C-alpha positions in Angstrom: -90.5 -45.3 0.4 -93.4 -43.3 -0.9 -92.1 -40.3 1.0 -88.7 -40.6 -0.7 -90.4 -40.8 -4.1 -92.5 -37.7 -3.5 -89.3 -35.9 -2.4 -87.5 -36.9 -5.6 -90.4 -35.7 -7.7 -90.3 -32.3 -6.0 -86.5 -32.1 -6.6 -87.0 -33.0 -10.3 -89.5 -30.2 -10.6 -87.2 -27.7 -9.0 -86.2 -25.2 -11.7 -82.7 -24.7 -10.3 -82.1 -28.5 -10.2 -83.2 -28.7 -13.9 -81.0 -25.8 -14.7 -77.9 -27.6 -13.2 -78.8 -30.8 -15.0 -78.8 -28.9 -18.2 -75.3 -27.5 -17.5 -74.1 -31.0 -16.8 -75.6 -32.2 -20.0 -73.4 -29.9 -22.1 -70.1 -30.8 -20.4 -68.6 -31.9 -23.7 -69.5 -28.6 -25.3 -67.9 -26.7 -22.3 -64.7 -28.6 -22.8 -64.6 -27.9 -26.5 -65.4 -24.2 -26.1 -62.8 -23.8 -23.3 -60.1 -25.2 -25.5 -61.2 -22.8 -28.3 -61.2 -19.9 -25.9 -57.6 -20.7 -24.9 -56.5 -20.9 -28.5 -58.3 -17.6 -29.3 -56.5 -15.7 -26.6 -53.1 -16.3 -28.3 -54.2 -16.5 -31.9 -52.1 -14.4 -34.2 -49.3 -14.0 -31.7 -45.7 -15.1 -32.6 -45.1 -16.8 -29.3 -48.6 -18.3 -29.1 -49.1 -20.5 -26.0 -45.8 -19.4 -24.6 -47.5 -16.2 -23.4 -49.6 -18.3 -21.0 -46.3 -19.2 -19.3 -44.6 -15.8 -19.6 -47.5 -13.7 -18.1 -47.8 -15.5 -14.8 -44.0 -15.8 -14.5 -43.6 -12.1 -14.9 -46.3 -11.3 -12.3 -44.4 -13.6 -9.8 -41.1 -12.0 -10.6 -42.5 -8.4 -10.2 -43.9 -9.2 -6.7 -40.8 -11.1 -5.7 -38.6 -8.1 -6.7 -40.8 -5.5 -5.0 -41.3 -7.3 -1.7 -38.2 -9.5 -1.3 -35.6 -7.2 -2.9 -37.2 -3.8 -2.5 -39.0 -4.1 0.9 -36.8 -6.9 2.0 -39.7 -8.9 3.5 -38.3 -11.5 5.8 -39.2 -15.2 5.4 -42.1 -16.4 7.5 -41.4 -19.5 9.6 -38.3 -20.2 7.4 -40.6 -20.2 4.3 -39.5 -17.6 1.7 -42.0 -14.8 1.1 -42.3 -15.7 -2.6 -43.6 -19.2 -1.7 -46.2 -17.9 0.7 -47.2 -15.2 -1.8 -47.5 -17.7 -4.7 -49.8 -20.0 -2.6 -52.2 -17.2 -2.3 -51.7 -15.8 -5.8 -52.5 -19.0 -7.6 -56.2 -19.3 -6.6 -56.6 -15.5 -6.7 -55.3 -15.3 -10.3 -57.8 -18.0 -11.4 -60.6 -16.2 -9.5 -60.0 -12.7 -10.8 -59.3 -13.9 -14.4 -62.5 -16.0 -14.6 -64.6 -13.3 -12.9 -63.5 -10.5 -15.3 -64.0 -12.8 -18.3 -67.4 -14.0 -17.1 -68.7 -10.4 -16.6 -68.5 -10.0 -20.3 -69.3 -13.6 -21.2 -72.8 -12.9 -22.6 -72.0 -9.7 -24.3 -68.9 -11.0 -26.1 -70.9 -14.0 -27.3 -74.0 -12.2 -28.5 -74.0 -14.2 -31.8 -74.4 -17.4 -29.8 -76.8 -16.0 -27.2 -79.2 -15.0 -30.0 -79.5 -18.6 -31.0 -82.5 -20.0 -29.1 -81.0 -23.5 -28.9 -77.6 -22.4 -27.4 -77.2 -23.0 -23.7 -76.0 -19.6 -22.5 -75.6 -20.8 -18.9 -72.4 -22.6 -19.8 -70.6 -19.5 -20.9 -69.4 -18.5 -17.4 -68.3 -22.1 -16.9 -66.3 -22.1 -20.2 -64.2 -19.1 -19.0 -63.6 -20.8 -15.6 -62.4 -24.0 -17.3 -60.2 -21.9 -19.6 -58.6 -20.3 -16.6 -57.4 -23.7 -15.4 -54.5 -23.3 -17.9 -52.9 -20.4 -16.0 -53.7 -22.1 -12.7 -51.9 -25.2 -13.8 -48.8 -23.3 -15.0 -48.6 -21.4 -11.7 -48.9 -24.7 -9.8 -45.9 -26.1 -11.7 -43.9 -22.9 -10.8 -44.9 -23.4 -7.2 -43.8 -27.0 -7.1 -40.4 -26.0 -8.6 -40.0 -23.3 -5.8 -41.0 -25.9 -3.2 -38.2 -28.2 -4.4 -35.7 -25.4 -4.7 -36.4 -24.2 -1.1 -36.3 -27.8 0.3 -39.9 -27.7 1.4 -41.1 -31.2 1.9 -44.1 -32.6 0.1 -47.0 -34.2 1.9 -50.3 -36.0 1.3 -51.9 -32.8 2.4 -50.7 -31.2 -0.9 -53.6 -32.9 -2.5 -56.0 -30.9 -0.4 -55.7 -28.1 -3.0 -58.1 -30.1 -5.1 -60.8 -29.5 -2.4 -60.1 -25.8 -2.3 -60.0 -25.7 -6.1 -63.5 -27.2 -6.2 -64.7 -24.7 -3.6 -63.2 -21.9 -5.7 -65.0 -23.2 -8.8 -68.4 -23.3 -7.2 -67.9 -19.8 -5.8 -66.7 -18.4 -9.1 -69.5 -20.0 -11.1 -72.1 -18.5 -8.8 -70.6 -15.0 -9.2 -70.1 -15.5 -12.9 -73.8 -16.2 -13.4 -74.8 -13.2 -11.5 -72.5 -10.6 -13.1 -72.7 -12.0 -16.6 -76.5 -11.7 -16.5 -76.6 -8.3 -14.9 -73.9 -6.9 -17.2 -76.3 -7.4 -20.2 -78.6 -4.8 -18.8 -76.2 -2.5 -16.9 -72.9 -2.2 -18.9 -71.2 -0.4 -16.1 -71.0 -3.7 -14.2 -67.7 -4.6 -15.9 -66.0 -1.4 -14.7 -67.4 -1.8 -11.2 -66.2 -5.4 -11.0 -62.7 -4.2 -12.0 -62.6 -1.8 -9.1 -64.0 -4.3 -6.7 -61.4 -6.9 -7.7 -58.6 -4.5 -7.1 -59.9 -3.7 -3.6 -60.7 -7.3 -2.9 -57.1 -8.3 -3.7 -55.7 -6.1 -1.0 -58.4 -7.2 1.5 -57.3 -10.8 1.1 -54.0 -11.9 2.8 -52.0 -12.6 -0.3 -49.1 -10.2 0.0 -49.6 -9.8 3.7 -50.4 -12.1 6.6 -53.5 -12.3 8.8 -51.2 -12.0 11.9 -50.5 -8.4 10.9 -54.1 -7.6 11.8 -55.0 -7.2 15.5 -56.8 -10.3 16.7 -59.9 -8.4 17.6 -60.4 -7.5 14.0 -59.2 -10.7 12.2 -62.8 -12.0 12.1 -63.6 -9.2 9.7 -61.0 -10.5 7.2 -62.2 -14.0 7.7 -65.7 -13.0 6.5 -64.1 -12.7 3.0 -64.8 -16.0 1.3 -61.5 -15.8 -0.6 -59.7 -15.9 2.7 -60.8 -19.5 3.1 -59.5 -20.4 -0.3 -56.2 -18.5 -0.1 -55.4 -19.9 3.4 -56.4 -23.3 2.2 -53.8 -23.3 -0.5 -51.2 -22.3 2.1 -52.2 -25.0 4.5 -52.0 -27.5 1.6 -48.6 -26.7 0.3 -46.8 -25.1 3.3 -48.3 -25.8 6.7 -49.7 -29.3 5.9 -52.7 -29.1 8.1 -56.1 -30.8 7.4 -58.9 -28.7 5.8 -61.3 -29.7 8.6 -59.1 -28.2 11.3 -61.1 -24.9 11.2 -64.5 -26.5 10.5 -66.4 -23.4 11.6 -64.8 -21.3 9.0 -65.5 -24.1 6.5 -69.2 -24.2 7.4 -69.4 -20.4 7.0 -67.7 -20.5 3.6 -69.9 -23.2 2.2 -73.0 -21.4 3.5 -72.0 -18.2 1.6 -70.7 -20.1 -1.4 -73.8 -22.2 -1.9 -76.0 -19.2 -1.3 -74.3 -17.3 -4.0 -74.3 -20.3 -6.3 -78.1 -20.7 -5.9 -78.7 -17.0 -6.3 -76.5 -16.9 -9.3 -78.4 -19.8 -11.0 -81.8 -18.3 -10.2 -80.7 -14.9 -11.4 -79.3 -16.2 -14.7 -82.4 -18.3 -15.3 -84.7 -15.4 -14.6 -82.9 -12.9 -16.9 -81.9 -15.4 -19.7 -85.1 -15.0 -21.7 -84.4 -11.2 -22.2 -80.8 -11.5 -23.3 -81.5 -11.7 -27.0 -83.9 -8.7 -27.0 -81.4 -6.5 -25.1 -78.4 -7.6 -27.2 
């Protein structure tokens, strides 16, 4: 019992643990700011919130036309290409949207950062929560496509919540890192834009892993987003349990938690200097 108490004291004294507790403390503020962020994106436009539906729908239609009509990509396992593509595009859109927004999270909120009482560590989380809107809209579109193509629903569909949580942890870790570094090196945002474009094509979203020779598939699987993208496909199309490839899951969570910890420590280390640089 004494040993457990000593362990808890050490955990409580852990700076990273205290950092995460602080983030949890401001969960109501995160929700409020996320709603305001969504409203700000479409403020002053005639269509308003409608654009949040039009934008993802147009992206889906463009890829459908290019690959299904233009390249005439054949259905995979009797599943239309657009359904397979959308399963991968849904988590990717949320990831790329939040990462780009988070890179500039500190700089674009300099007026808040300079206030000593404002918890700047929640800014990357605010952008992530705001991206749930597009994610939800694209999920609705996917469900409509599943019904239209007579693809059966299953209890495994709910597994996307697990992969969504995994994506959130991964995105927050990267968000903390790049938002903090971008304060001191403003080229970070441009670099991230290039990396995201390359990362997209290195992730099996518009192509399948089977197109890669088996001897080289392990390289693609080192990409953490592979686990998320394939997870959405197994949840909505193939209906297989997330623990089926447990080795890949262990690898993902090792990388994910490592980035999350590094992100938290990096942000905490650089935070005191934000106001001076801005």
